[in-house]
Residue, then its C-alpha position, 0 to 999 in steps of 0.5 A: m680080069t677073071l672068068s667072074n668079071e668077064e660075065d658080070l661085064r656080059e650082064l652089064a651089057r644086057l642091062i644097058r641092051k635094056l635100058e637101051p634096045k636099039e640097034q643102030d649107032r651103038s659103039i664101044t671105047i675100051l678104056a683099061h691099060e689091060n685085057r682089052e680083048l677080054i673087056a671088048q669081047a665081054l661088052r660084044q657077046g652082052l650086047e648081042g651083036e657086032v659093036p664098032v670098039v675103039t681103044s682110048s691112047g689113055e690110061y684111066a684108073n679104074h674105068l674099063a669101058t664106055v658103051r654108046i647106043g644113040e645120045n647115051k652113053y654108059t661108063i664101066a669101071q672096076d674097083w677091088r670088090d667088083v664091075y659096076i656102071s660107073e656113070i649114066n651121061y651125065c649122072p653118076c652112080r654105081i650099078p652093080p650086076r643083077s642090081h634091083g633098082l629103077l631109073v627116074y627120068h625127070m624135069d627137075y623139081p623140089g620133092v622128086i627124091y621124098d616123092v620117088s622115094r615114098i613110092l618105094a616106102d610105101n611097098r614094101i621097097n628098100i633103098s641101097k643106093l641113090n643119085v640125082s644128077r640134073e643138067q641144070k636147074g629146071k631141067n632134064a634129071l635122073l634119078i637112079s635108085v638101085t633098091d634091095e628089092e625088085i621093083s614091080a611094074e606096078v611101083a614104076a606106074a606109080m612113079e609115073t604119075l609123078p608130076q614131071i616125070t617123063k619115063v621110069v626104067s626099071l632095071q630087071 
């Protein structure tokens, strides 16, 4: 674990804190076999506060930790390149620190990728990564778009006017 990785962990925890501003029901589970104390310390610093930390008895290939806030779970992983959020609840993704993009919570419907992509393209925003997952057909779904450019409040507001969109959260 390098100093830059520690700062990246703090940055990912700050992003999670932005996405989940409530202070109650927070916990960290350390999944890594090595550097457990450093990982826990960096995540606590980014979350700003005393957060209970437990360690898992197993060793996981590239997973470092999970952060739970309320009913939501964020999995943090590391590969040879960097650390990143690898999963939000049931949705796999790759959100590195200091990313631009958005989370689009919606009820599953045909055309959501087209609708979101069209608004981004109309605003000259390029998608670098896109993940869509759902609980089941027609139920809760999450579209995660990492972009090259920042998402303005106006673009996020335009997304929220789409049919069956329940919430749009910018990663900035």
